[in-house]
C-alpha positions as CSV (number, residue, x, y, z in Angstrom):
1,M,35.6,258.2,94.9
2,A,33.7,259.3,97.7
3,S,31.8,262.2,96.9
4,I,29.5,264.6,99.1
5,L,26.7,266.7,97.9
6,M,25.6,269.8,99.9
7,T,22.9,272.1,100.0
8,N,21.4,274.6,102.3
9,D,18.4,277.0,103.0
10,D,20.2,280.3,103.5
11,G,21.6,280.6,99.8
12,V,24.3,279.3,97.6
13,M,26.6,282.8,98.8
14,S,26.0,281.8,102.5
15,P,28.9,282.1,104.2
16,G,28.0,279.3,106.7
17,L,27.8,276.7,103.8
18,W,31.0,277.6,102.4
19,A,32.9,277.5,106.1
20,L,31.6,273.8,106.1
21,R,32.5,272.9,102.6
22,K,35.9,274.2,104.1
23,T,36.3,271.6,106.8
24,L,34.9,268.9,104.6
25,S,37.0,269.6,101.9
26,N,39.5,266.8,102.0
27,L,36.3,263.7,103.0
28,G,35.7,263.7,99.0
29,E,34.5,265.2,95.8
30,I,32.1,268.3,96.8
31,V,29.4,269.3,94.7
32,I,27.6,272.2,95.6
33,V,23.5,272.6,94.6
34,A,21.9,275.2,96.7
35,P,19.0,277.9,96.3
36,D,19.8,281.0,94.4
37,G,19.0,283.0,98.1
38,P,17.5,282.1,101.3
39,R,14.7,279.8,101.6
40,S,14.1,279.4,105.3
41,A,11.3,277.6,106.0
42,T,9.7,276.6,103.1
43,S,10.2,272.8,104.1
44,M,9.7,270.2,101.9
45,S,8.3,272.6,99.4
46,L,9.2,270.3,96.2
47,T,8.6,272.7,92.9
48,F,5.9,271.5,90.8
49,H,4.4,274.9,89.6
50,K,6.9,276.8,87.6
51,P,10.2,275.5,85.9
52,L,13.2,275.0,87.4
53,R,16.4,276.9,86.7
54,I,20.2,275.7,87.0
55,N,22.9,278.4,86.8
56,R,27.0,277.9,87.4
57,V,28.5,280.0,89.8
58,S,31.8,280.4,91.0
59,I,32.4,281.5,94.3
60,E,36.2,281.9,95.6
61,R,37.3,280.1,92.3
62,T,35.1,277.0,92.9
63,E,31.7,276.3,91.2
64,A,28.9,275.8,92.5
65,F,25.3,275.2,91.1
66,S,22.5,277.5,91.7
67,V,18.9,276.5,91.6
68,S,15.7,278.4,91.5
69,G,14.1,276.3,94.0
70,N,14.1,274.9,97.2
71,P,16.6,272.7,99.7
72,A,14.6,270.0,98.4
73,D,14.6,270.6,94.8
74,C,18.0,271.1,94.8
75,V,18.8,267.5,96.2
76,S,16.5,266.4,93.4
77,L,18.0,268.2,91.0
78,G,21.5,267.4,92.2
79,I,21.6,263.8,91.9
80,N,18.9,263.5,88.8
81,Q,20.5,266.0,86.5
82,I,24.1,267.3,87.7
83,L,25.3,263.9,89.3
84,K,22.8,262.4,86.2
85,G,21.6,259.7,89.2
86,K,25.0,258.8,90.4
87,K,24.1,258.9,94.2
88,P,26.7,260.6,96.6
89,S,28.2,258.9,99.5
90,I,26.3,261.3,101.6
91,V,24.1,264.9,101.6
92,V,25.4,267.5,104.0
93,S,22.4,270.3,104.4
94,G,24.0,273.7,106.2
95,M,25.8,275.4,107.8
96,N,22.2,277.1,108.7
97,E,22.3,280.0,110.3
98,G,19.6,279.2,113.6
99,D,19.5,276.6,114.7
100,N,16.3,273.8,114.1
101,T,15.7,272.4,116.9
102,S,12.3,271.0,117.9
103,A,9.8,269.2,116.0
104,Q,8.3,273.2,115.7
105,S,11.3,274.0,113.8
106,V,12.2,270.8,112.1
107,F,8.7,270.3,110.4
108,A,9.4,273.7,108.7
109,S,12.9,273.8,107.9
110,G,14.5,274.0,104.9
111,T,18.0,273.1,105.8
112,V,16.4,269.8,107.7
113,A,13.9,269.2,104.2
114,G,17.5,268.4,102.4
115,A,18.1,265.7,104.6
116,I,15.1,264.2,104.3
117,Q,15.1,264.3,100.5
118,A,18.4,262.6,100.3
119,S,16.8,260.2,103.3
120,I,13.9,259.5,101.0
121,M,16.2,258.7,97.9
122,G,18.0,256.1,100.1
123,I,21.3,258.4,100.6
124,P,22.6,258.7,104.5
125,A,22.1,262.3,105.2
126,V,23.0,265.1,108.2
127,A,21.3,268.8,109.0
128,F,23.9,271.1,110.7
129,S,22.6,274.3,112.3
130,T,23.9,276.4,115.2
131,V,22.0,279.3,116.9
132,A,22.1,282.8,114.8
133,S,24.6,285.2,115.7
134,E,22.9,288.9,116.8
135,G,22.9,291.5,114.4
136,N,24.2,290.8,111.2
137,Q,24.9,287.2,109.2
138,P,28.6,286.4,110.2
139,S,31.1,286.1,107.8
140,Q,33.0,283.1,106.6
141,D,36.0,283.9,109.1
142,E,33.8,284.7,112.1
143,Y,31.8,281.0,111.3
144,E,35.4,279.4,111.5
145,S,36.2,281.6,114.5
146,R,33.3,280.9,116.9
147,L,32.5,277.7,115.6
148,R,36.1,276.1,114.9
149,K,35.8,272.9,117.4
150,G,31.6,272.7,116.2
151,F,33.5,272.2,112.3
152,E,35.9,270.1,113.9
153,V,32.6,268.2,115.5
154,A,31.1,268.2,111.9
155,R,33.5,266.8,110.2
156,R,33.6,263.4,112.2
157,I,30.1,263.2,111.9
158,V,30.2,263.5,108.2
159,K,33.5,261.1,107.7
160,W,31.9,258.6,110.7
161,V,28.6,258.3,108.5
162,M,30.6,258.0,105.5
163,S,32.6,255.4,106.4
164,E,29.8,253.3,108.5
165,G,26.5,254.7,107.8
166,L,24.1,255.2,109.7
167,P,22.9,253.3,112.5
168,R,20.2,251.3,112.2
169,R,16.5,252.7,111.9
170,V,18.2,255.9,111.8
171,D,17.6,258.2,108.0
172,F,19.8,261.2,109.3
173,L,20.9,263.2,111.5
174,N,19.6,266.9,112.8
175,V,22.8,268.2,114.6
176,N,22.7,271.9,116.5
177,F,25.2,274.0,117.7
178,P,25.3,276.4,120.3
179,S,26.3,280.1,119.0
180,H,30.0,279.6,120.0
181,V,31.6,275.9,120.5
182,G,34.8,275.5,122.8
183,E,36.8,272.4,123.9
184,Q,34.5,272.2,126.8
185,T,31.7,272.5,124.9
186,P,29.9,269.2,125.9
187,I,27.7,266.9,123.3
188,R,24.7,265.3,123.5
189,V,22.4,262.9,121.8
190,T,18.7,264.1,122.2
191,K,15.5,263.5,121.4
192,L,13.4,266.4,119.6
193,A,11.4,268.7,122.0
194,R,7.6,269.4,120.7
195,R,7.7,273.0,120.8
196,R,10.1,276.0,121.2
197,Y,7.9,279.0,120.3
198,D,4.6,280.2,121.6
199,D,3.0,281.2,118.3
200,F,0.9,283.9,117.6
201,V,-0.8,286.1,115.0
202,V,0.1,289.6,114.8
203,E,-2.7,292.2,112.8
204,R,-2.0,295.1,111.2
205,L,-3.5,298.0,108.9
206,D,-2.1,298.9,106.1
207,P,-2.5,302.7,104.3
208,R,-5.6,301.8,103.1
209,E,-7.1,300.8,106.5
210,V,-6.8,297.1,105.0
211,P,-5.5,294.4,107.7
212,Y,-2.4,292.3,107.2
213,Y,-1.1,289.6,109.2
214,W,2.7,288.4,110.6
215,Q,2.9,285.2,112.1
216,T,5.5,285.6,115.3
217,G,6.0,283.7,118.0
218,S,8.0,283.8,121.7
219,V,10.3,281.7,123.0
220,L,8.7,279.2,125.6
221,S,10.3,279.2,129.6
222,S,11.4,275.8,129.9
223,T,11.6,272.5,127.9
224,D,12.1,268.9,129.0
225,K,15.9,267.9,130.1
226,D,16.5,265.3,127.4
227,T,15.4,267.2,124.2
228,D,17.5,269.3,121.8
229,V,16.5,272.5,122.9
230,Y,17.5,272.1,126.2
231,A,20.9,270.9,125.4
232,V,21.5,273.6,122.6
233,H,20.2,276.4,124.7
234,V,20.4,275.8,128.4
235,E,23.3,273.4,128.5
236,R,24.7,274.9,125.8
237,A,26.1,272.0,124.4
238,I,26.1,270.3,120.7
239,S,22.8,268.5,120.2
240,I,22.6,265.4,117.8
241,T,19.2,264.0,117.5
242,P,18.9,261.1,115.4
243,M,15.9,260.9,112.5
244,S,13.7,258.8,111.2
245,L,11.5,259.3,108.2
246,D,8.8,257.2,110.0
247,I,6.8,259.3,112.2
248,S,4.3,256.5,112.6
249,A,2.3,256.4,115.8
250,S,2.3,253.2,117.6
251,M,0.8,250.2,116.1
252,D,0.4,248.7,119.4
253,P,-2.5,246.7,119.2
254,V,-4.2,247.9,121.3
255,V,-3.8,251.7,119.0
256,V,-5.0,249.3,116.4
257,K,-8.4,248.1,117.8
258,K,-9.7,251.2,119.5
259,I,-9.2,252.8,116.3
260,L,-10.7,250.1,114.0
261,T,-13.3,250.1,116.7
262,Q,-14.4,253.8,116.4
263,V,-13.9,253.9,112.2
264,K,-15.8,251.2,111.4
265,G,-18.9,252.0,113.9
266,R,-21.1,249.5,116.1
267,S,-23.0,248.2,112.8
268,S,-19.2,246.3,112.2
269,R,-19.0,245.0,115.7
270,G,-19.0,241.3,116.4
271,R,-18.7,240.6,111.9
């Protein structure tokens, strides 16, 4: 029987996780292994410096596993411990509250890290995120209402990957939805934008006049048209970005020669 391992970085109680689970419920046996609380921007932070704990929880009469670690930990523990080494057909991470567009976000994202960890372990994976709603985190019903058509797309993507696998040289998909998805919402296949935010650091003083710092940023005003940022935030489209674990730069012979010439130094030339 087909099986789906689900995780996220918003925590095991996240309405987005359970709304997505409901959408995928008839595609196979679903096992949820998610952090015990929010783990946004934890990236591929595997836990080596303290023990990890797994607790069984019941949500809407459905059993899930709560882990005291990060999304990558959840995938590793889910496969090696909970599933006893049996690989699932696919790992699905999300639905994340907040889009993961641009390399700047992807490299920081715990949601995407769940898909990356699966890919490293040889399992096809998809990360799903949506532009954050204004105000409080939406309920499961609100997710289902504003993203109803988006969840239909998510289901088609997961069903396709489960039945046919990912395209050649693609290790996982990073899928981002606008805040609302309807019948006319377009779908784009995109590449990562390099940046979405202009980073800066805010310095403040505590009551004892000792400085402390907040890392923050403002949204950049423009981006290239063929990127995930442009698709989601300008076109209000669904962005599907094929991702590869190989982030090596070009191995063009000219590049290789230039690097070796510079690194070996003059004394090595002509040898």
